[in-house]
FIRO-413602 format. One line per field, with one value per residue (C-alpha): x, y, z; residue number from 1. Coordinates in Angstrom, 2 decimals. Layout:
N
u	(X | ...);
v	(Y | ...);
w	(Z | ...);
k	(NUM | ...);
% end
This chain:
240
u	(62.29 | 62.69 | 66.44 | 65.78 | 63.06 | 65.29 | 68.05 | 65.63 | 64.51 | 67.98 | 69.29 | 71.02 | 69.47 | 65.73 | 63.87 | 62.09 | 64.01 | 62.60 | 65.49 | 64.85 | 68.57 | 68.42 | 65.16 | 66.82 | 69.55 | 69.24 | 68.47 | 65.44 | 64.40 | 64.19 | 62.19 | 59.60 | 59.43 | 58.99 | 56.18 | 54.39 | 54.86 | 53.65 | 50.31 | 49.94 | 50.74 | 48.11 | 45.55 | 45.71 | 45.42 | 43.25 | 40.78 | 39.99 | 36.35 | 35.33 | 32.92 | 32.86 | 29.74 | 28.22 | 25.32 | 23.08 | 20.33 | 18.20 | 14.62 | 12.51 | 15.50 | 17.46 | 20.85 | 20.31 | 23.22 | 24.57 | 27.40 | 29.81 | 31.36 | 34.84 | 37.12 | 40.10 | 41.10 | 40.20 | 38.50 | 37.01 | 35.74 | 33.14 | 31.85 | 28.71 | 27.10 | 23.64 | 20.79 | 19.55 | 15.95 | 13.73 | 13.10 | 16.81 | 16.32 | 13.67 | 15.77 | 18.86 | 20.82 | 22.79 | 24.93 | 28.12 | 31.18 | 34.47 | 37.54 | 40.49 | 41.44 | 44.16 | 43.67 | 46.99 | 49.14 | 46.94 | 46.83 | 50.53 | 51.19 | 48.67 | 49.85 | 53.46 | 52.54 | 50.58 | 53.37 | 56.03 | 53.71 | 53.62 | 57.36 | 58.13 | 56.09 | 57.93 | 61.28 | 60.52 | 59.58 | 62.96 | 64.75 | 63.01 | 62.57 | 65.37 | 68.11 | 70.60 | 69.55 | 69.73 | 73.25 | 74.52 | 73.08 | 74.50 | 71.44 | 69.17 | 71.09 | 71.66 | 67.97 | 67.08 | 69.51 | 68.02 | 64.47 | 65.43 | 67.19 | 64.26 | 61.69 | 63.51 | 63.44 | 59.78 | 58.92 | 60.57 | 58.65 | 55.30 | 55.35 | 56.42 | 53.59 | 51.07 | 52.09 | 51.66 | 48.22 | 47.14 | 47.92 | 45.68 | 42.98 | 42.77 | 42.37 | 39.71 | 37.65 | 38.21 | 36.59 | 38.31 | 35.78 | 32.97 | 34.00 | 34.09 | 30.51 | 28.33 | 25.05 | 26.09 | 26.32 | 22.66 | 20.41 | 19.12 | 21.47 | 24.32 | 26.62 | 28.87 | 31.51 | 30.62 | 33.18 | 35.31 | 36.38 | 39.78 | 42.54 | 44.82 | 44.93 | 46.05 | 48.80 | 49.85 | 49.96 | 52.53 | 54.58 | 54.55 | 55.60 | 58.65 | 59.42 | 59.26 | 61.54 | 64.15 | 63.80 | 64.26 | 67.08 | 68.88 | 68.25 | 70.34 | 73.51 | 72.54 | 71.35 | 74.55 | 76.64 | 75.26 | 76.12 | 79.21 | 79.78 | 80.62 | 82.67 | 84.71 | 85.41 | 86.68 | 88.95 | 90.39 | 90.92 | 94.63 | 95.58 | 96.71);
v	(-57.11 | -55.18 | -56.04 | -59.65 | -59.83 | -58.03 | -60.59 | -63.40 | -62.15 | -61.05 | -62.67 | -65.99 | -66.57 | -66.65 | -69.87 | -72.28 | -75.55 | -78.19 | -79.46 | -81.17 | -81.15 | -78.37 | -79.50 | -82.81 | -80.99 | -79.77 | -76.27 | -77.36 | -80.19 | -77.77 | -75.33 | -78.08 | -78.76 | -75.01 | -74.97 | -77.86 | -76.64 | -73.15 | -74.70 | -76.55 | -73.38 | -71.18 | -73.95 | -74.99 | -71.48 | -69.81 | -72.66 | -72.93 | -72.62 | -73.21 | -72.22 | -71.97 | -73.04 | -72.12 | -73.51 | -70.74 | -71.05 | -67.99 | -66.84 | -69.48 | -71.22 | -74.24 | -75.19 | -73.54 | -73.86 | -70.60 | -70.50 | -68.06 | -69.11 | -67.85 | -68.26 | -66.79 | -63.93 | -64.22 | -60.85 | -62.22 | -58.80 | -59.01 | -62.45 | -62.45 | -65.33 | -66.37 | -65.41 | -68.10 | -67.51 | -64.94 | -63.02 | -62.79 | -64.08 | -61.64 | -58.74 | -59.53 | -60.99 | -58.45 | -59.12 | -60.93 | -60.63 | -62.49 | -60.51 | -59.82 | -59.00 | -61.27 | -60.55 | -58.77 | -61.81 | -64.38 | -62.31 | -61.71 | -65.37 | -66.43 | -63.66 | -64.63 | -68.26 | -67.28 | -65.05 | -67.71 | -70.24 | -68.00 | -67.33 | -71.01 | -71.59 | -68.74 | -70.12 | -73.71 | -72.43 | -70.76 | -73.83 | -76.21 | -74.06 | -71.48 | -73.38 | -72.03 | -68.48 | -68.98 | -70.32 | -67.77 | -64.62 | -63.71 | -61.46 | -64.49 | -66.22 | -63.02 | -62.14 | -65.66 | -65.32 | -62.02 | -63.37 | -66.48 | -64.63 | -62.18 | -65.04 | -66.98 | -63.90 | -63.23 | -66.83 | -66.40 | -63.18 | -64.27 | -67.67 | -66.10 | -63.56 | -66.15 | -68.58 | -65.85 | -64.90 | -68.51 | -68.77 | -65.68 | -67.09 | -70.21 | -68.12 | -65.81 | -68.82 | -71.04 | -71.44 | -68.18 | -66.06 | -66.87 | -64.38 | -61.58 | -62.06 | -59.45 | -61.13 | -64.23 | -62.16 | -61.24 | -62.48 | -65.93 | -66.50 | -69.03 | -69.86 | -72.91 | -73.50 | -76.38 | -76.78 | -75.19 | -76.57 | -78.33 | -76.09 | -78.94 | -77.63 | -74.27 | -75.97 | -77.69 | -74.44 | -73.13 | -76.34 | -75.73 | -72.14 | -73.40 | -76.01 | -73.28 | -71.12 | -73.93 | -74.81 | -71.29 | -70.75 | -73.88 | -73.06 | -69.87 | -71.90 | -73.75 | -70.60 | -68.78 | -71.54 | -70.52 | -66.84 | -64.99 | -64.17 | -67.79 | -68.15 | -65.02 | -66.18 | -69.44 | -67.76 | -65.45 | -68.16 | -69.22 | -72.65 | -75.23);
w	(71.47 | 68.21 | 67.86 | 68.62 | 65.95 | 63.43 | 64.22 | 63.76 | 60.35 | 59.21 | 55.92 | 56.45 | 59.83 | 59.15 | 58.52 | 60.71 | 61.02 | 63.35 | 65.45 | 68.79 | 69.62 | 72.05 | 73.57 | 74.63 | 76.31 | 80.00 | 78.78 | 76.82 | 79.07 | 82.10 | 80.02 | 79.40 | 83.13 | 83.85 | 81.31 | 83.01 | 86.56 | 85.62 | 84.50 | 87.80 | 89.70 | 88.25 | 87.85 | 91.56 | 92.76 | 90.16 | 89.92 | 93.71 | 94.97 | 98.59 | 101.30 | 105.02 | 106.99 | 110.31 | 112.27 | 113.59 | 116.24 | 116.89 | 117.22 | 115.51 | 113.98 | 115.21 | 113.77 | 110.45 | 108.03 | 106.68 | 104.12 | 102.59 | 99.24 | 98.35 | 95.44 | 93.61 | 93.78 | 97.50 | 98.12 | 101.37 | 102.53 | 99.71 | 100.72 | 102.85 | 104.81 | 103.76 | 106.26 | 108.59 | 107.55 | 105.65 | 108.85 | 109.58 | 113.17 | 113.95 | 112.73 | 114.90 | 112.03 | 109.98 | 106.90 | 108.02 | 105.85 | 105.90 | 106.75 | 104.50 | 100.88 | 99.57 | 95.88 | 95.40 | 96.54 | 94.69 | 91.44 | 91.61 | 91.91 | 89.12 | 86.74 | 87.14 | 86.41 | 83.25 | 81.92 | 82.59 | 80.79 | 77.76 | 77.82 | 78.03 | 74.85 | 73.05 | 74.27 | 73.26 | 69.77 | 69.50 | 70.86 | 68.44 | 65.37 | 65.56 | 67.29 | 64.75 | 65.45 | 69.24 | 68.98 | 66.54 | 67.87 | 71.40 | 72.13 | 72.53 | 75.26 | 77.10 | 76.96 | 78.03 | 80.96 | 82.06 | 82.03 | 83.77 | 86.60 | 86.96 | 86.88 | 89.63 | 91.83 | 91.16 | 91.91 | 95.33 | 96.02 | 94.70 | 96.39 | 99.75 | 99.50 | 98.42 | 101.19 | 103.85 | 102.29 | 102.26 | 106.02 | 106.59 | 104.39 | 106.54 | 109.62 | 108.00 | 107.00 | 109.99 | 113.47 | 114.76 | 112.88 | 115.28 | 118.12 | 115.56 | 114.34 | 116.15 | 115.02 | 116.95 | 120.15 | 120.05 | 122.92 | 122.17 | 119.27 | 119.15 | 116.34 | 115.88 | 113.25 | 110.97 | 108.24 | 105.64 | 102.24 | 102.31 | 100.96 | 99.86 | 96.34 | 97.57 | 99.59 | 96.36 | 94.54 | 97.13 | 96.56 | 92.80 | 93.37 | 95.27 | 92.66 | 89.95 | 92.04 | 92.22 | 88.58 | 87.37 | 89.80 | 88.65 | 85.08 | 85.42 | 85.15 | 82.04 | 80.28 | 81.45 | 79.79 | 76.42 | 76.67 | 75.69 | 79.27 | 80.06 | 76.90 | 77.78 | 81.23 | 79.80 | 77.36 | 80.01 | 82.57 | 82.90 | 81.54 | 83.97);
k	(1 | 2 | 3 | 4 | 5 | 6 | 7 | 8 | 9 | 10 | 11 | 12 | 13 | 14 | 15 | 16 | 17 | 18 | 19 | 20 | 21 | 22 | 23 | 24 | 25 | 26 | 27 | 28 | 29 | 30 | 31 | 32 | 33 | 34 | 35 | 36 | 37 | 38 | 39 | 40 | 41 | 42 | 43 | 44 | 45 | 46 | 47 | 48 | 49 | 50 | 51 | 52 | 53 | 54 | 55 | 56 | 57 | 58 | 59 | 60 | 61 | 62 | 63 | 64 | 65 | 66 | 67 | 68 | 69 | 70 | 71 | 72 | 73 | 74 | 75 | 76 | 77 | 78 | 79 | 80 | 81 | 82 | 83 | 84 | 85 | 86 | 87 | 88 | 89 | 90 | 91 | 92 | 93 | 94 | 95 | 96 | 97 | 98 | 99 | 100 | 101 | 102 | 103 | 104 | 105 | 106 | 107 | 108 | 109 | 110 | 111 | 112 | 113 | 114 | 115 | 116 | 117 | 118 | 119 | 120 | 121 | 122 | 123 | 124 | 125 | 126 | 127 | 128 | 129 | 130 | 131 | 132 | 133 | 134 | 135 | 136 | 137 | 138 | 139 | 140 | 141 | 142 | 143 | 144 | 145 | 146 | 147 | 148 | 149 | 150 | 151 | 152 | 153 | 154 | 155 | 156 | 157 | 158 | 159 | 160 | 161 | 162 | 163 | 164 | 165 | 166 | 167 | 168 | 169 | 170 | 171 | 172 | 173 | 174 | 175 | 176 | 177 | 178 | 179 | 180 | 181 | 182 | 183 | 184 | 185 | 186 | 187 | 188 | 189 | 190 | 191 | 192 | 193 | 194 | 195 | 196 | 197 | 198 | 199 | 200 | 201 | 202 | 203 | 204 | 205 | 206 | 207 | 208 | 209 | 210 | 211 | 212 | 213 | 214 | 215 | 216 | 217 | 218 | 219 | 220 | 221 | 222 | 223 | 224 | 225 | 226 | 227 | 228 | 229 | 230 | 231 | 232 | 233 | 234 | 235 | 236 | 237 | 238 | 239 | 240);
% end
């Protein structure tokens, strides 16, 4: 970073010059798409809030609704269902928690999206205001290439991890939780699954993760074309 900053501020190369030429080329256009899709990725995942609902019948209570509200970062093992009544079903109802902690996968996914979002802003500033520096200094394209390759790989890993975690979240908040609730097995107590908040936005977050993966993977070629590696391969290739 220090060498890149020094190159940016070196005599003859410094100076902000607004030029949308590079932004209109595939390199810049794809970067804009990456910026937009990263916003949708962390917004659809990080902004989710939902709840799962049960109907409980026990001593003195008939079909009382109990809920457990959950949200990002999906530490479900800290989420407890509300009690059916102040007397907690005559003392037979104990605190019931959801199962699972999926914070690592969710936070990995959202953190990557935020970092990519910030990098895209920085890259677009260079593309628009320092196009001459980007094209004259070979360090910029090489750095851009390295970050692009790493980002594409991280999108693959984080999206896979988040998709797997989302599948487990659906299980941990769905009807399958009933057999694991000890309080529902008490004499005279019955529990029925009522509903769970739709997780359509979380499904969309996985889709945007995949789109980001393909965008960053495809962008590797366009960034590579601006590096000395591509120019050297063209110079060393035999003429027809």
